[in-house]
N, C-alpha and C positions, 0 to 999 in steps of 0.2 A: 660624437656619438656614432656608433656603427649602425647603419641602416641595413638590416638583414633581409627585410621583406621586399626585395627588389628583383625585377626581371629585366634583363638587358636583351633586347633583340638587336644584336650587334650589326647585322647586315642591314638593318633599317634605321639605325640611329635613334632608337626609342628605348627608354627605360621606364619601368612601371613599379610603383609601390602600391600594394593592395593587400587584402586579407583573405585567407582561406583558399581552398582548392575546389574546383568545380569540374568533375569528370564530364559534364555535359556542355563544356564551354563551346565546342564546335557547333552544336545545335543552337545554343543561345546566340552565338555570334551571327548566325544566319539571319536572325530576326533584326539584328542591329543594322543590317544593310538598308533596310527600308523603314527604320523606326523614326517617326517624326518627333521633334522636340518643341513644336509650337513656336510662338513669337519669341524672338531673342530677349533675354532678360538683361539685367544690369551686369556690367563687366568691369573688373578692376585689373589694370595692368601695372605691375610694380617693376621699376627699374632701379637696381641697386648699384650706385656709383661706388664700387669698392676701392678702397685706398684713401678715402676721406677727401672729398672735393672741397676746394677753397670757396666756401660760401660767400666770402667777402668780394671775391673777384667774379663770381657767377652772378650774384644779385648785389650790385655795387652801391654802397652807401655814399654816393658822390657828393651828397650835401653835407657830409661830416668832415670837417677839416682834419681831424685826427687820422682819418683813413689815409690821407696823402702824406701826413707827417710820418706815419709809421712805415710807409711803403714807398720810399723815394725811387726805387728802381722797378717795382712790379705793379704799382697802382695803375688802374685804367684811367688814362687822361679823361677829364670831364668832357672834352670835345669828342671823345670816341664813344662814350657811354650812350646806350640807347635809353633815353630817359623814360621813366614810368610815371613818377608822381612828383618830381621836383627834388626828392631826397634819394630815392633808389632808382637804379636803372639796370638794364641787362648788359652783360658783357657783349661787345660788338659781334662776337661770333654767334650769339643767340638772336641776332636780328631777325632771322626767319620766324621767330615766335612772337614778334611784336603785333602782328595782325591778330593773333589769338588773344593777346592782352586787350587790344582795342575792341574786339567783339565780346569781351568779358567771359571767355572760356578758359583763360589762363590766370592762375593766381600764384603768387610766391609766398612762401612761409619762411620768415627769418627768425633767428635766435631759437631754433628748435633743436632738440637732441635728447640725450639720455641723462637722467639724474645721476647716473654712475659716472665717476670722474676718470675712469680708466682711459689711458691713451694707447692701449694695446689694440692693434687692428683686430686680432683674433677675438679677444674678449668683447670688444665693442660691437663687432659684427654679430657675434653670437647672441649678445643681449638684445640687439635690435631685431634679430630674426626669431628669437624665442619669445620676445615680448616680456622678458623678466629681467630687467637690469640688475646686475649684481648677483644674480643667482645662476650658478654654473651647472646645476644639476637638472635643469629643465630638459625633459626628453623630447618634446615636440615643439613645433613652430606655431606662431600665432595664426598664420593662414590655415594651417591644417586643423587647429583647434576650432576655428570658425566653421570649417567644413564638417567637423565632428558634431558640433552642437546646433548648427542651423542646417537642417536636412531637407527643407522644402525646396528641392531642386530636381531637375530632370535626372533620370537615371542614366548617366553617361560616364564613360571613362575619361572624358575631357573636361570635367568640372574644374580641376586645378592642374595646370600644366606649367612646368618650368622649361625654359628654352636654354639648353646647355647640355654638357656631357654627364651631369650628375644632378641629383635632387638637392636643392638648397635646404638649409636648416628651417627656413620659414615654412616649407611644405612637408617637412618630415613629421610622421605621426601615423595614427591608425586609419585616418581617412584616405581613400585611394587617391594617388597623385601620379602624374606622368612626368617624365623628363624626356624631352625630345631634342636631340642635338641638331638634326637637320631634316626638315620635312621633305626637302628635295631628294633625299636619299631613297624615298619610297618610289619604286618604279624606275630608278636610274641605275642602281648598282648591279641589278640582275634582271633578266626578263621577267615579266609579270608571272607567268606560269611557274618559272623556276623559283621565284621568290615565294609563291604560295606553297609549292611543294616543300621547299626548305623549311618554311615556318611550321608547316604541319608536322613534318618529321621531327623538328626540334621539340615541339610540344609533346609529341608521342614519346620521345626519348626521355623527356623530363620525368614522366611517370615511371619510367624504367630505371631511373637513377643514373642514366648515362651522362657523360660529359657532353654538354650541348652548347656551351657559350652563353647560357642563360644563368644568371645568378639569382637565387632566392626561389620563392615557392609558387606564387599564384600566376596563372596564365589566362584566367578568364577575361579580365579587362584588357590585358595585353593583346590577345588575339582579336578581340572586338575592335580595339583601337586601330589595329593594322587594317582591318577590313574597311573601317570607316574612312581611313585616310586614302585607301585605294579609290573609294568612291569619290572623294574630294579631288583626286588627281592633282597632287601638288605640283607636278612638273609642268602643268599647263597654265599656271596662274599668271595673270597679267594685272598689275595695279590699275585702278580706275583713274579717270581724270588726267591722264597723261603723266602720272606721277613717276618720278625716278628717285628711288632711295639712294642715299649716298653709299659709296663702296665701304666695305669693312663689316665687321661682325655685328655692330649695333644696327646698321641699316638692314642687313639681312634678317636679323632677329625680328625687328618690328614689322618687316614685310611678311614674315611667316606668321606672326601674331595676327596681323590684319587678315591674312588668308584663312586662318583657323576661325576667326570671328565670322567671316563671310560664309564659311562652310556650314554654319548653323549646327555645330555638333554639340552645343550645350556648354561652351566655355564660360566660366564665371571668373576665375582668377588666373592670370598669366603672370609669371615671374621670370625676370631676366637680369643677368649681370652685365655691367659694362665697367671694365677696369681701367687702370691707368691714371688714377687721380692723386697718387702719392708724390706730390711735387716738392721734394726737399731741395732740389738743385735746378737752377735755370728754369723756374716756373714760367717766366715770360709775363708780358703785360697784354697789350691788345693783340700781339702776335706771340708765337712761341708754343711751348709744350701744352700748357693748359688751354690756350686758345684753339689749338688743333682738336683737342678732345671735345671742347664745347661746341666747336663748329660741327663736328659729326653728330653730337647730340641734338643741336638745334635743327639741322637739316633732316635728321631721321624723324624727329617728333613732328615737324611740319609736314613731311611726306606722309607719315602715318595718319595725321588728321585729315589731310586732303584725300588720301586713298579711301578712307572709310566714309567720308562725306556725311550723309544723314545718319549713318550708324553711330557716329560719335555722340548722338544724343543719349545713348545708353552706356557710354564708356567713360571711365575716369582713369587717367594715367597719373601715377604718383612716382616721383623720383625720391630716393632716399640715400643717405650716406651715414657711415658709422659715427663720425664726428667731423668737426671743421678743422681749420688751420689756425695757427697763431696770428694775432693781429699784426705783430711786428715781423717784417721780413728777416730772414736769417742771413748769415754771411755768405751763403752760396746763391743768393738771389732767388731763394725759394721760401717755403714756409714749413713749419714743423707741426706736429700733431697738436690739435687744439681741443675745443669743447663744442660749443654750439655751431650749427651750420645753417644752410638754407636748403629748402626743398621746393619742388614745383608740383602743382596739381593742374591738370588740364583736361578738358572734355566738356560735353554738353551740360552735365549736372553741376559743374564747378561754378561757384559764385566768384567769378574772376574779375580782372581789372583792379585788383587790390593786392597790396603786400600785407599779409596777415601776421598776427602775432604781436607781442609787445616788444618793441625795440629797446634794448637796455642802454644803448650808447657805447662809445668806444673810449671814453676817458678812463684813466687809470683806476679811479675809484669805482667805476661801473663794471670792471672786468672780472672774470672768474680767475681767481688765484693771481690776479695782477697781470695776466698775459693773454687771456682768451675772451672771445665773445661769450657772455653768460647765457645759459639756457633759461628761457622764460616760458617755453612751451614743451611739455613732455611729449615725445613723439607718439606715445600711446593715445594721447587725446586726439591727435590728428588722425591716426590710423583708426581709432575707435569711431570717430565721427564718420569717416568714409564707410566703414563697415555697417554702421547703424543707419545712416541716412541715405546711403547709396545702395548697398547690398541688402539692407533690411535685417541686419543682425539684431537679435533680441536678448542676448545674454552676454554682454561685454565682459562681465566678471569672469565667465568661464574662458573667454578668449585671452584675457590678460589676468591670470591668477595673481592675487595679492594686490591688484590695482584695478578699480573699475572706472574707466573713463566716464566723466560726468558731463551731461549736456551743458551744465553751467560753465565748463571749461572748453567746450567746443569753440572753434575759431570762426565758424560760419563759412567753412570752405565749400560746403555743399548747399545748393539752393534748397530752401524750405518748401 
């Protein structure tokens, strides 16, 4: 879908989706500089593992003999697995997360996915972000629909923020959303006064129809967001508790999400991509391609948790991926597109220390189409539980049209 209502402030790395024009945005923005938001509310951070992570090597069913029979070259040796409950364990690269499992703020969800059987990355990602599996005509994303229908929230341009160069499908829709590629760009690329003058001129030119480098219509929340980010002073951020985030895009992104949370600008939903999970060739076992990606994930999540400290009591981090990988390894020491996968939920509200969901098993008669892990939990039931029990959503039927997640199908991922 083409997202036409977008403003790009290219010099600052920020994109905006909003509605309407406001000729008085300059005056309104002045109030934003000192506007309080009160006590921080619940926050959801979504990490999309694009490319389809191998859930079987992320959350390893090391207690199942079929796992080792089907993966003679890429299975994680039982001696390397970070055991969780005697049957499942973490890939050794995720060892930094074991402390969160032990303090019961980390849960794993296995055999979760979409009821749609597609193995197309594009379609499966689209269905997971729109929340309407099998329906290609859905115009907006489930996170945006939540913002449309649950309006009891501070009036802030930072309610829903994607970290990346463009807005993801999950946040596309009529509710205002921001896409921020790099918080550090504010105040770094040009001197502060020059940045302010350039931004002001750009908005003035927008009304004259001149070419500005801004695409789409609304400037109100965009200008306000820039002013609030100046106040937060992203270039001066230092993580707490001696934390060092791992190098790479994911570490930087989670650092910036932590920064925005601490700035108390009213963030409720943060969305970020982390790619590189399509491991058809040379996937590796305890070491290798997948291990490197999981190591970055584990270190980044552990750093995020430690950096936020007590603030994690209001935060839930959810990982998601469009589908899983085949049970049997392929001829290239990799895995092909499958069906069900595994997800992680962590944070203070998470009812952790458990692998949630009904495990279908790996024997041939238990597989989906004879080759994949079967889906026993519809992803919308997990997403719906987090929205309802963590964020306080009241109308899940509007968030997931055609399917209303039922409390009877909730997994107990969020503490009651």
